[in-house]
N, C-alpha and C positions, 0 to 999 in steps of 0.2 A: 546562319539558317540553325533554327533551334531544333536539337534531336526529339523525334517524334517520344510519346510515352512506351512506357514497355506494357507490352500486352501482360491480363491478370495470367498469374500461374495455379496450376490445379495437380493437386497429387494423388498419384493411380492409390486406389484402395491398398494396396499393399507397404507402400510409403506413408500413406496417410497412418495405420497403425503402429509402424516404425516409429513414427513422429513420436504420436501420441503417448508411445510407453516411454520414449526417451525423454519425454516432458515430464511425463508422471513419478517418473525417476529420479528426478530430480534434475533433470539436464536441460540445457539452455540451445535455444534456437542454433547459435553458435556451433556449439559442442557437437549437434546433430549433423551440422551441414558440413562436418568433417570426418563422418563416419564415410565408412565406402557404401558407394552408389547411392548417397543421399542427395536432396536438391539442395543446392545453394539458399543462402540464409535469405538473399533476395529473390527467392523462387518462393520458399516458404511464408515470408512476411507479404507477399502479393499476393497468397496461395490464402493467407488468413484474411487479406482485405476481402475479396473477392469472394467468400464463402461462407457465408454466418454459420449455417453448422457446424461449419470446422474450427469457427470462431471461439463459436460457444463449447464446442468440446476441448481447443487449447485451455481456456480460461478453465475448467472443469482440471484438465489435465495437471494445471499452471498450482492449482488449490494443492491436489495431493502430491505433485513433487514440493512444497513445501514442506507438509509431512514427512517426505520421505528426508529432507533435509535436516529436519528438526530429529529424528530418528537418529541420521548421522553425526549429527552434533553430540548427541544423547553417546553415542556410541563412542564416540572421541574423548567425551571427556569423562567415561566411567572406564577404559581403559589404560590399566597401571600402565607408568613408564619407567623404565631403569634408570634412565639419563636426563639428570638435570636442565640440559640445554633445550630439552623438547617442549619443553611448558610455553614455550615462547610462539613456537612454531603450530603447537597443537592451539592456542590459543588462539590465533590469526583464522585456524582453519576453523573453529568454532561459531567465531566473530564473522565469519563472510557466511558461513552458511544460515547463522541467524540474519543477518542482514539483507539476504535474498526470501527467507523466509516470511519475513517481516514486510518486505516489498510486494509478493508475491500474493501473500493471501495477510491480509493487513487488519482484518476483522479477526484472526486466530493469534497472529502473532504479532501486531503490532503493535506502539505504544498509545493505543487512541486515549484520549480524554477528552470526549465530544460533549458539550452541552446544550441541549434545546433547552427551549422555554417559548411554551405554546399554551395556548387557552384550553378551553374545552374538545376533547376530543379531536387533539390535534392541529386543533386549528390556532392560526396567529393569533397574538391578544389583540381585538380592538377598542381602542378611545376613541371618544367624541373628542371633538373641538375643544367643549367647554372643559370637560376631566383637563386634557391637557394646559387647558388655561390653569383651572387650579388647582394643581401639579404645581406650575411653574412656578406660580405666585405664591406657593408656599413654602416654596425654596427660595424663593428670594427672600421672602420674610427672614425664615431661619439663617439665612447670610446676614439678610442687616442686623440681626439681633447678635450674631457671633463676631460682627467686628466691634462693638463694644467692647470685647473683652480681652485680656492679656493673650499671650499664647501658653502660659498655665492656666488657663479658664476663668481667673481671677477677674471681675469687675473693672475699668479701668477711672 
């Protein structure tokens, strides 16, 4: 017999505030769940799924958390060290924070190279069947002309 689904969870107002502050400080759901008297990660995820307002506040807190992680990474990088062995560990700490910031706020910290192609006012480019056929014919004609040339471009 299948296990019945878990009921949606809710967060009390004080727990909600503590949770959102933790996320905005760069914390994760899992790290919040390990704090004393916090909801479990499962309860938090169910509460986020059941409460659109909490989900929206969580998304905002996540973006703030990405900013906090970026600040933390900069502080790690800017703090001098007397031990050469610290370099690899510090690099790992910085890269982890950088990776999380990119995941949590890709618009600001992501490696985005999005290319869009659209017609007037953002509308998709419309092409008629006749225009498409003419373009295909032109491509085929050009390809036919190129077949008579050698790889260096000279006529054969």
